[in-house]
C-alpha positions as CSV (number, residue, x, y, z in Angstrom):
1,M,127.2,116.7,95.5
2,S,127.2,113.7,97.8
3,G,129.2,110.5,97.5
4,G,132.8,111.8,97.7
5,G,133.5,113.4,94.3
6,L,132.5,110.8,91.7
7,Y,131.7,113.3,89.1
8,D,134.2,113.7,86.3
9,P,135.1,117.3,85.8
10,G,136.6,116.4,82.4
11,L,133.2,116.0,80.9
12,Q,133.8,112.4,79.9
13,P,130.1,111.4,79.7
14,E,129.5,114.3,77.3
15,R,132.5,113.3,75.1
16,T,131.3,109.7,75.0
17,E,127.8,110.7,74.1
18,L,129.1,113.0,71.3
19,A,131.2,110.1,70.0
20,W,128.2,107.8,69.8
21,R,126.2,110.7,68.1
22,R,129.0,111.0,65.5
23,T,128.9,107.2,65.0
24,G,125.1,107.4,64.4
25,L,125.6,110.3,62.0
26,A,128.2,108.3,60.0
27,I,125.9,105.3,59.8
28,G,123.0,107.5,58.7
29,V,125.1,109.1,56.0
30,G,126.3,105.7,54.8
31,S,122.7,104.5,54.7
32,L,121.7,107.5,52.7
33,L,124.5,106.7,50.2
34,A,123.2,103.1,50.1
35,L,119.7,104.5,49.3
36,R,121.3,106.5,46.5
37,M,123.6,103.8,45.0
38,F,121.7,100.5,45.3
39,P,118.4,101.2,43.5
40,P,120.1,102.0,40.2
41,L,121.8,98.6,40.4
42,A,118.4,96.8,40.7
43,H,116.6,95.6,37.7
44,G,113.0,96.5,38.8
45,G,110.4,94.7,40.9
46,A,111.4,92.8,43.9
47,E,115.1,93.6,43.3
48,L,114.3,97.3,43.6
49,A,112.4,96.8,46.9
50,A,115.3,94.7,48.2
51,S,117.8,97.3,47.3
52,L,116.0,99.9,49.5
53,V,116.1,97.6,52.6
54,P,119.7,98.2,53.6
55,G,119.4,101.9,53.5
56,I,116.1,102.1,55.4
57,L,117.3,99.7,58.0
58,G,120.5,101.7,58.3
59,L,118.6,104.9,58.9
60,A,116.5,103.2,61.5
61,F,119.6,101.8,63.3
62,A,121.3,105.2,63.2
63,A,118.2,106.8,64.9
64,W,118.1,104.0,67.5
65,L,121.8,104.4,68.2
66,V,121.5,108.2,68.7
67,V,118.5,107.9,71.0
68,N,120.0,105.0,73.0
69,A,123.3,106.9,73.4
70,R,121.4,110.0,74.6
71,G,119.5,108.0,77.2
72,R,122.7,106.3,78.4
73,Y,124.3,109.8,78.8
74,R,121.4,111.1,80.8
75,R,121.4,108.1,83.2
76,W,125.1,108.3,83.8
77,N,125.3,112.0,84.1
78,R,122.4,111.9,86.7
79,A,124.1,109.2,88.6
80,L,127.4,111.1,88.7
81,L,125.7,114.3,89.8
82,E,123.9,112.5,92.5
83,G,127.1,110.7,93.6
84,R,125.6,107.2,93.0
85,R,127.6,104.3,91.9
86,E,126.1,102.4,89.0
87,H,127.2,99.4,87.1
88,S,128.9,99.9,83.8
89,P,126.4,100.0,80.9
90,G,128.5,97.3,79.3
91,G,129.2,96.8,75.6
92,R,125.7,96.6,74.2
93,L,126.0,99.6,71.9
94,L,129.5,98.5,70.7
95,F,128.2,95.0,70.1
96,A,125.2,96.3,68.2
97,V,127.3,98.6,66.0
98,T,129.7,95.8,65.3
99,V,126.9,93.4,64.2
100,F,125.3,96.1,62.1
101,V,128.5,97.0,60.3
102,M,129.3,93.3,59.6
103,L,125.8,92.6,58.3
104,S,125.8,95.9,56.3
105,A,129.1,95.0,54.6
106,A,127.8,91.5,53.8
107,V,124.5,92.7,52.4
108,G,126.1,95.5,50.5
109,G,128.6,93.2,48.9
110,L,125.8,90.8,48.1
111,V,123.8,93.5,46.4
112,I,126.7,94.6,44.3
113,A,127.8,91.0,43.4
114,V,124.2,90.1,42.3
115,S,123.9,93.3,40.3
116,L,127.2,92.7,38.5
117,T,126.3,89.2,37.5
118,R,123.2,90.3,35.5
């Protein structure tokens, strides 16, 4: 290893990647629950199609999150093993998850509110 011992022997990159993987899994499970719960609230037609959108988008986001976290882990682990210094990846994943959760809560609440008014 070159670069003066940058590599973290405490396996921090692996722990971080596993945490992102668990977050993606939780979002995926929540999306499956949305696919199970929202369609019965719909009254057919366009409402039924609209009730499937949050769950499908959630599953796609969960898959994107897991893939992105894995790529981030590989880049950082390679840099640490090679002793290279890299810039922090920033808060893109955290920002994306925050926006997704806020929009999901809003859409979920809207779906439930509309279904209860009928």
